[in-house]
Backbone bond lengths (Angstrom), bond angles and torsions (degrees), N, CA, C in turn:
res aa  C-N    CA-C-N  psi(-1)  N-CA   C-N-CA  omega(-1)  CA-C   N-CA-C  phi
1 X - - - 1.501 - - 1.483 107.05 -
2 X 1.292 114.51 138.66 1.485 119.37 176.95 1.501 109.94 -90.74
3 X 1.264 118.21 166.30 1.425 120.68 -171.76 1.529 109.89 -131.73
4 X 1.257 112.80 148.72 1.543 115.52 -176.32 1.558 112.92 -70.54
5 X 1.269 116.82 168.12 1.458 119.71 176.92 1.568 110.92 -66.06
6 X 1.303 114.66 148.74 1.428 120.74 176.16 1.485 111.89 -135.55
7 X 1.293 112.79 165.19 1.492 122.91 -178.05 1.534 106.30 -66.80
8 X 1.343 117.25 154.78 1.408 123.49 175.34 1.564 103.69 -96.81
9 X 1.261 120.49 31.65 1.447 127.85 179.38 1.611 111.06 -53.72
10 X 1.254 119.11 112.80 1.444 122.64 -176.00 1.554 115.04 -85.48
11 X 1.370 113.20 0.87 1.493 115.10 -176.55 1.465 116.92 -77.09
12 X 1.298 116.35 -4.73 1.504 121.02 -175.99 1.507 109.77 -134.90
13 X 1.316 115.44 39.95 1.426 117.85 -178.29 1.530 112.83 -82.48
14 X 1.305 121.98 150.71 1.469 121.69 178.48 1.540 109.16 -65.81
15 X 1.359 114.98 151.77 1.421 120.48 176.62 1.551 110.71 -85.75
16 X 1.312 118.18 -176.99 1.428 122.92 -176.78 1.470 114.63 -57.08
17 X 1.337 119.08 -17.42 1.470 121.25 -178.33 1.526 109.88 -95.46
18 X 1.330 118.99 11.03 1.478 124.27 -179.84 1.499 110.34 61.88
19 X 1.296 118.74 25.55 1.486 118.43 176.58 1.547 107.90 -108.38
20 X 1.247 119.75 139.43 1.492 118.89 178.71 1.475 113.06 -58.53
21 X 1.355 115.78 143.34 1.415 121.45 174.54 1.504 113.68 -84.90
22 X 1.315 114.32 -21.83 1.494 121.16 178.94 1.546 106.00 -75.31
23 X 1.324 117.62 133.29 1.475 115.45 177.51 1.508 111.69 -67.76
24 X 1.342 113.61 137.92 1.542 114.53 176.58 1.449 108.59 -82.58
25 X 1.322 111.85 -177.60 1.449 123.05 175.87 1.509 109.30 -75.72
26 X 1.317 120.00 120.81 1.500 121.67 178.78 1.536 105.52 -67.46
27 X 1.340 114.72 116.43 1.431 117.30 -174.38 1.514 112.14 -65.80
28 X 1.363 117.71 -21.39 1.514 120.58 -179.12 1.589 108.38 -78.78
29 X 1.260 115.06 -41.28 1.534 117.71 -178.25 1.514 112.98 -91.10
30 X 1.343 116.11 -24.00 1.453 120.84 -179.87 1.554 109.25 58.33
31 X 1.359 118.64 24.18 1.410 119.04 -176.28 1.579 108.96 -80.87
32 X 1.392 113.01 146.08 1.504 116.42 -177.59 1.556 113.01 -74.81
33 X 1.372 105.42 158.53 1.493 113.91 173.54 1.512 104.08 -98.84
34 X 1.251 122.15 128.02 1.572 124.84 178.87 1.489 106.63 -105.21
35 X 1.229 115.76 138.26 1.478 121.25 177.03 1.480 112.78 -153.89
36 X 1.287 117.61 163.68 1.458 124.98 173.71 1.586 105.04 -105.16
37 X 1.388 113.53 130.09 1.412 115.17 175.09 1.448 106.33 -79.16
38 X 1.425 115.19 -178.25 1.454 121.81 -176.62 1.575 110.12 -67.80
39 X 1.302 118.09 -15.85 1.432 120.00 176.26 1.561 115.66 -91.93
40 X 1.337 113.18 2.78 1.442 121.00 178.24 1.582 111.96 83.82
41 X 1.331 117.58 9.64 1.518 121.46 175.41 1.479 111.42 -76.50
42 X 1.318 117.17 135.51 1.399 121.40 172.94 1.600 111.61 -78.43
43 X 1.340 116.43 117.30 1.418 124.78 -179.19 1.489 111.95 -115.48
44 X 1.300 115.49 141.40 1.444 119.68 176.13 1.544 107.01 -115.83
45 X 1.309 118.37 129.28 1.452 125.45 172.02 1.436 107.89 -104.34
46 X 1.319 121.86 124.30 1.499 125.50 -177.68 1.506 107.83 -155.22
47 X 1.344 113.21 166.86 1.455 117.87 -178.68 1.514 105.72 -63.66
48 X 1.356 117.10 151.33 1.407 121.64 179.86 1.482 110.79 -86.08
49 X 1.309 114.91 134.71 1.451 118.53 178.78 1.588 106.37 -97.43
50 X 1.286 118.40 133.61 1.458 120.51 -177.76 1.510 112.86 -56.36
51 X 1.314 120.63 -21.86 1.469 126.82 179.37 1.538 109.91 -70.48
52 X 1.291 116.93 -16.63 1.511 122.58 -177.85 1.475 111.85 -86.18
53 X 1.324 120.18 12.70 1.473 123.44 179.38 1.469 111.32 -51.89
54 X 1.337 120.71 -43.68 1.488 123.60 -172.16 1.530 105.93 -65.80
55 X 1.317 120.38 -39.51 1.516 124.41 -179.15 1.555 104.76 -64.28
56 X 1.278 116.41 -43.30 1.528 118.04 179.31 1.557 111.73 -63.86
57 X 1.362 113.76 -42.98 1.411 115.63 179.64 1.590 108.76 -61.64
58 X 1.195 120.16 -40.31 1.515 122.58 179.55 1.514 108.63 -63.87
59 X 1.322 119.99 -45.49 1.395 121.62 179.93 1.602 113.74 -64.63
60 X 1.291 114.48 -42.67 1.495 118.63 174.50 1.483 113.63 -67.49
61 X 1.295 119.27 -40.16 1.465 121.83 174.65 1.442 115.00 -56.51
62 X 1.348 115.11 -36.58 1.506 119.97 -175.86 1.500 112.61 -82.85
63 X 1.404 119.07 -6.63 1.513 115.69 -178.16 1.457 110.39 -61.75
64 X 1.351 112.76 147.68 1.456 120.33 173.16 1.475 111.89 -66.07
65 X 1.297 122.23 151.62 1.404 123.83 174.73 1.546 118.24 -53.04
66 X 1.345 113.47 -34.51 1.504 116.44 177.79 1.487 113.76 -74.53
67 X 1.316 115.91 -11.35 1.511 121.06 178.76 1.588 109.94 -89.28
68 X 1.276 113.17 2.30 1.546 116.92 177.78 1.455 107.43 -109.33
69 X 1.348 115.98 138.45 1.495 117.53 175.78 1.492 105.11 -150.69
70 X 1.372 115.84 156.91 1.439 125.14 -175.36 1.479 112.57 47.53
71 X 1.331 119.34 32.90 1.463 122.40 174.67 1.528 112.22 80.15
72 X 1.330 119.02 10.60 1.444 122.68 -179.78 1.484 115.04 -126.84
73 X 1.274 123.42 144.36 1.467 117.41 -16.96 1.529 110.53 -67.73
74 X 1.261 115.38 162.13 1.535 119.84 -179.28 1.526 107.33 -58.23
75 X 1.306 111.75 160.19 1.498 117.02 -171.13 1.523 119.70 -96.86
76 X 1.382 113.60 -4.76 1.534 114.24 178.23 1.536 106.38 -121.04
77 X 1.364 117.31 153.60 1.457 120.15 178.91 1.534 114.59 -55.84
78 X 1.319 116.91 -39.17 1.514 116.72 -179.18 1.543 111.21 -67.11
79 X 1.398 115.31 -41.03 1.462 115.16 175.77 1.533 116.04 -71.63
80 X 1.342 116.65 -28.57 1.497 121.08 173.01 1.499 107.64 -63.22
81 X 1.404 117.96 -46.33 1.434 120.20 -177.38 1.525 110.41 -63.45
82 X 1.257 120.05 -41.58 1.498 124.81 -178.49 1.557 106.98 -65.81
83 X 1.387 118.04 -41.68 1.492 119.07 -178.72 1.521 108.02 -69.36
84 X 1.272 121.23 -42.21 1.488 122.97 177.20 1.472 112.17 -60.21
85 X 1.352 118.58 -37.61 1.449 123.93 179.36 1.521 108.04 -57.91
86 X 1.346 118.46 -38.93 1.417 124.01 -178.75 1.591 109.52 -78.88
87 X 1.280 115.55 -43.93 1.535 119.62 -173.66 1.496 108.10 -71.88
88 X 1.261 125.67 -43.94 1.455 126.47 -170.94 1.489 113.02 -70.30
89 X 1.248 123.08 -12.69 1.518 123.22 -178.86 1.441 114.21 -79.23
90 X 1.307 119.94 -14.20 1.476 118.01 -175.11 1.561 106.99 -141.47
91 X 1.299 114.84 173.23 1.460 120.83 174.77 1.509 115.56 78.58
92 X 1.316 114.87 -167.22 1.450 121.21 175.09 1.491 111.09 -119.85
93 X 1.303 120.32 131.53 1.461 124.70 -167.93 1.603 106.32 -126.54
94 X 1.306 115.17 140.63 1.487 122.03 170.62 1.471 105.33 -128.65
95 X 1.406 116.90 143.93 1.364 127.44 176.24 1.548 111.83 -118.65
96 X 1.318 114.76 138.00 1.543 116.74 170.54 1.473 106.77 -106.54
97 X 1.292 116.59 128.22 1.477 120.50 175.81 1.533 113.97 -119.82
98 X 1.299 116.18 149.30 1.416 122.08 172.11 1.489 109.03 -132.49
99 X 1.360 116.27 119.57 1.472 120.59 178.02 1.580 110.05 61.01
100 X 1.361 115.50 29.71 1.485 116.86 178.94 1.518 114.88 85.55
101 X 1.339 116.58 -0.50 1.516 116.52 176.97 1.529 108.91 -111.73
102 X 1.407 114.02 139.89 1.456 118.05 179.00 1.449 108.33 -65.49
103 X 1.329 118.21 129.30 1.451 122.23 173.57 1.568 111.13 -122.84
104 X 1.270 120.66 0.26 1.450 126.07 176.10 1.479 113.85 -164.71
105 X 1.334 117.65 147.56 1.459 120.80 177.26 1.532 104.04 -149.25
106 X 1.355 111.75 135.00 1.413 121.76 178.71 1.533 108.16 -136.81
107 X 1.416 113.03 149.07 1.439 114.36 179.37 1.523 106.69 -162.54
108 X 1.434 109.47 161.13 1.403 117.88 172.13 1.534 105.79 -125.01
109 X 1.357 114.05 138.15 1.467 116.60 179.78 1.569 109.25 -127.23
110 X 1.350 116.61 136.63 1.388 116.80 179.60 1.498 114.97 -53.66
111 X 1.363 120.98 137.63 1.459 122.69 -172.70 1.499 106.69 -144.36
112 X 1.293 119.17 51.43 1.456 118.22 173.78 1.456 118.73 74.06
113 X 1.294 116.02 -151.59 1.481 122.38 -179.23 1.458 112.54 -71.91
114 X 1.285 119.30 -12.25 1.502 121.43 -178.45 1.582 107.18 -77.71
115 X 1.329 115.54 -20.24 1.493 118.34 -174.34 1.466 109.20 114.30
116 X 1.390 117.48 -149.25 1.419 127.24 -178.80 1.558 109.54 -103.95
117 X 1.392 114.34 127.67 1.464 113.68 172.33 1.464 111.88 -76.87
118 X 1.387 115.87 139.04 1.410 118.16 -178.06 1.574 108.74 -112.93
119 X 1.316 116.06 142.51 1.441 121.40 178.58 1.579 106.03 -135.72
120 X 1.256 112.20 144.19 1.495 117.92 176.25 1.530 110.90 -143.30
121 X 1.283 118.74 131.31 1.452 123.78 -179.40 1.540 108.38 -136.11
122 X 1.323 114.67 137.69 1.487 123.32 179.71 1.486 106.77 -124.87
123 X 1.365 119.07 136.38 1.396 119.86 -176.00 1.537 109.08 -64.95
124 X 1.317 116.18 147.35 1.487 121.12 -172.83 1.480 109.08 -57.51
125 X 1.308 122.17 -29.47 1.434 123.18 -176.02 1.538 111.03 -81.35
126 X 1.298 117.28 -7.49 1.468 116.35 -176.33 1.549 111.92 -125.67
127 X 1.247 115.13 17.25 1.588 118.85 178.34 1.511 108.66 -78.46
128 X 1.356 110.72 160.40 1.473 122.10 178.83 1.511 113.88 58.03
129 X 1.408 112.13 36.00 1.471 119.75 174.38 1.426 115.84 -124.96
130 X 1.399 114.48 8.59 1.516 117.48 179.91 1.501 114.90 98.13
131 X 1.391 116.14 -9.74 1.452 116.69 -171.71 1.565 110.34 -69.11
132 X 1.397 113.13 -43.12 1.511 114.02 179.51 1.521 114.20 -58.42
133 X 1.311 113.71 -37.83 1.509 118.26 179.20 1.577 109.27 -62.33
134 X 1.322 115.79 -46.82 1.483 121.14 -177.27 1.579 109.84 -66.51
135 X 1.302 115.67 -41.26 1.485 122.43 176.53 1.585 110.57 -56.13
136 X 1.351 110.27 -50.83 1.503 117.27 -179.82 1.466 111.74 -59.34
137 X 1.289 117.88 -51.41 1.493 124.88 -177.67 1.530 107.80 -59.87
138 X 1.304 119.07 -43.17 1.452 122.08 -177.69 1.499 109.97 -67.91
139 X 1.341 118.64 -38.13 1.477 123.40 -174.94 1.563 106.40 -73.94
140 X 1.330 117.94 -39.75 1.447 118.98 177.09 1.502 113.33 -61.94
141 X 1.295 116.14 -40.57 1.481 122.54 177.18 1.517 111.01 -69.45
142 X 1.314 120.17 -44.56 1.397 126.19 175.28 1.495 115.41 -59.05
143 X 1.410 116.10 -41.37 1.402 125.78 179.17 1.482 109.20 -64.98
144 X 1.368 116.22 -50.83 1.508 118.46 178.78 1.507 113.25 -58.95
145 X 1.345 116.25 -38.29 1.531 120.64 175.38 1.468 109.74 -62.05
146 X 1.353 120.15 -28.80 1.445 121.83 -176.13 1.512 114.83 -96.31
147 X 1.365 114.85 8.79 1.454 120.47 178.21 1.520 116.31 85.64
148 X 1.333 118.62 14.77 1.431 118.91 171.29 1.540 109.66 -71.60
149 X 1.326 117.33 129.26 1.396 123.76 -178.51 1.451 117.13 -88.05
150 X 1.398 113.07 -40.89 1.566 117.55 -170.92 1.561 104.45 -147.61
151 X 1.265 115.87 140.69 1.454 122.77 175.10 1.546 109.01 -124.94
152 X 1.330 113.41 149.51 1.478 119.74 177.31 1.472 111.12 -141.57
153 X 1.242 116.19 167.08 1.482 121.37 177.57 1.506 108.68 -162.69
154 X 1.369 114.38 165.38 1.415 118.98 170.51 1.580 107.27 -116.43
155 X 1.239 114.31 145.49 1.392 122.84 179.07 1.576 115.95 -139.52
156 X 1.356 118.06 137.06 1.437 115.33 -177.01 1.543 109.90 -61.01
157 X 1.284 114.29 137.79 1.531 119.31 177.00 1.471 113.76 -52.86
158 X 1.322 118.41 -33.91 1.472 121.36 -175.56 1.566 112.87 -89.84
159 X 1.363 118.21 3.05 1.453 123.30 176.09 1.547 107.60 -89.94
160 X 1.254 115.55 77.61 1.493 125.51 -173.11 1.493 108.42 -66.36
161 X 1.293 122.59 -44.10 1.513 118.95 179.78 1.464 112.05 -64.30
162 X 1.302 122.01 -38.94 1.480 123.29 -179.06 1.598 107.80 -70.47
163 X 1.323 114.14 -46.71 1.489 115.44 173.00 1.496 117.33 -49.54
164 X 1.354 113.34 -47.24 1.516 117.89 179.58 1.540 108.69 -63.02
165 X 1.365 117.99 -39.86 1.475 119.29 -178.31 1.519 106.42 -63.54
166 X 1.261 122.77 -51.43 1.447 124.24 -178.37 1.514 113.93 -59.86
167 X 1.312 114.91 -47.21 1.498 121.24 178.44 1.537 109.77 -60.61
168 X 1.315 119.56 -42.36 1.465 120.38 176.88 1.522 110.68 -65.46
169 X 1.296 120.22 -25.88 1.451 122.46 178.84 1.497 112.04 -88.57
170 X 1.200 117.50 10.86 1.533 122.88 171.39 1.542 113.72 93.94
171 X 1.292 119.28 12.34 1.467 123.02 170.25 1.398 114.46 -70.33
172 X 1.330 120.74 138.94 1.448 124.25 177.01 1.577 108.21 -122.18
173 X 1.247 112.91 148.64 1.475 118.21 175.53 1.544 111.07 -67.24
174 X 1.364 112.95 140.03 1.433 117.91 -178.11 1.557 105.03 -127.41
175 X 1.344 113.42 145.12 1.495 115.62 176.07 1.533 107.33 -57.99
176 X 1.318 118.10 133.99 1.438 126.73 177.82 1.572 110.48 -97.40
177 X 1.365 117.23 90.86 1.462 118.46 -171.10 1.514 110.63 -61.84
178 X 1.286 127.25 -29.98 1.411 124.87 -179.36 1.493 117.70 -80.00
179 X 1.381 114.65 -8.71 1.485 113.25 -177.18 1.523 108.77 -134.53
180 X 1.295 112.61 163.67 1.469 122.34 174.62 1.522 106.53 -66.75
181 X 1.399 117.17 132.78 1.379 121.88 -176.55 1.527 111.15 -62.00
182 X 1.305 122.91 -18.13 1.440 122.57 176.69 1.501 112.94 -98.68
183 X 1.370 118.33 10.96 1.401 119.48 179.55 1.579 111.34 -70.71
184 X 1.308 118.61 -174.98 1.401 121.64 -168.59 1.517 116.44 -82.20
185 X 1.312 116.14 -1.00 1.535 115.65 177.05 1.476 109.98 -132.54
186 X 1.371 114.21 163.75 1.429 120.29 -179.72 1.518 106.47 -123.46
187 X 1.298 120.01 154.76 1.388 131.05 176.39 1.509 104.29 -102.90
188 X 1.395 117.04 123.57 1.478 121.79 178.56 1.516 103.47 -126.08
189 X 1.436 115.42 145.38 1.410 122.11 175.18 1.434 109.30 -148.91
190 X 1.435 111.76 163.05 1.497 117.82 173.95 1.496 106.96 -159.36
191 X 1.387 117.79 150.21 1.347 121.21 174.65 1.592 109.58 -79.44
192 X 1.371 117.97 159.61 1.465 119.05 176.12 1.432 111.64 -108.29
C-alpha cells in the first residue's frame, strides 16, 4: 500500500533506540492522544471504532486523486466501503479526528512471514501539518505494545516526503522480490 504525503515535522522523531518519542495509545486504557497540528487545529489520535466506518468512507472519498496510489484507497464510495469491510476486521487501527471528522487513519495488518503491513492516510485538507508523523509514531508504539514484531510498507519512489518520514522513523529499504528494483515503488521495513 502506498501512503499519502506527510509533514516533515521533526517534533516527533524516533530517538536513537528507534522507538517513537511520541507516546502511543495505551492499549489497556485506549485513551486518546490529543495534539495541536502545525496549523493549530486540535487533533485526537485514538483507536478506531468499527462504528466509525461512515466517517472513514467520507474521508477517503474526499481524498484528492494524487493522494491515491496502487489503487488505494479505492476511488468510489461503494468500493471504499467494501475495502473498509475487509480492512477493519483485523489488525490495529488508529484514527485522527478534528472536530468529530476523520482526518487520518493508520493501521497494521498481519501479512504472513514478512510481518505486518502498515498503511497511513491523511485527509488532503490536513496534510503537511504533522498529523502523519504523529499517527505513525503512535501506531508504531501501539503495535509494539501489542506484540507486533516487524512492519513493512510500499511507497512510490517519487513520494519524497513520505519516504523521508518513513526513513526518519527507522524504516530501511528492502529488496522487493516481486518487482523490478527500478519500478515505481519501494519496499520499506523496520522491526518494532
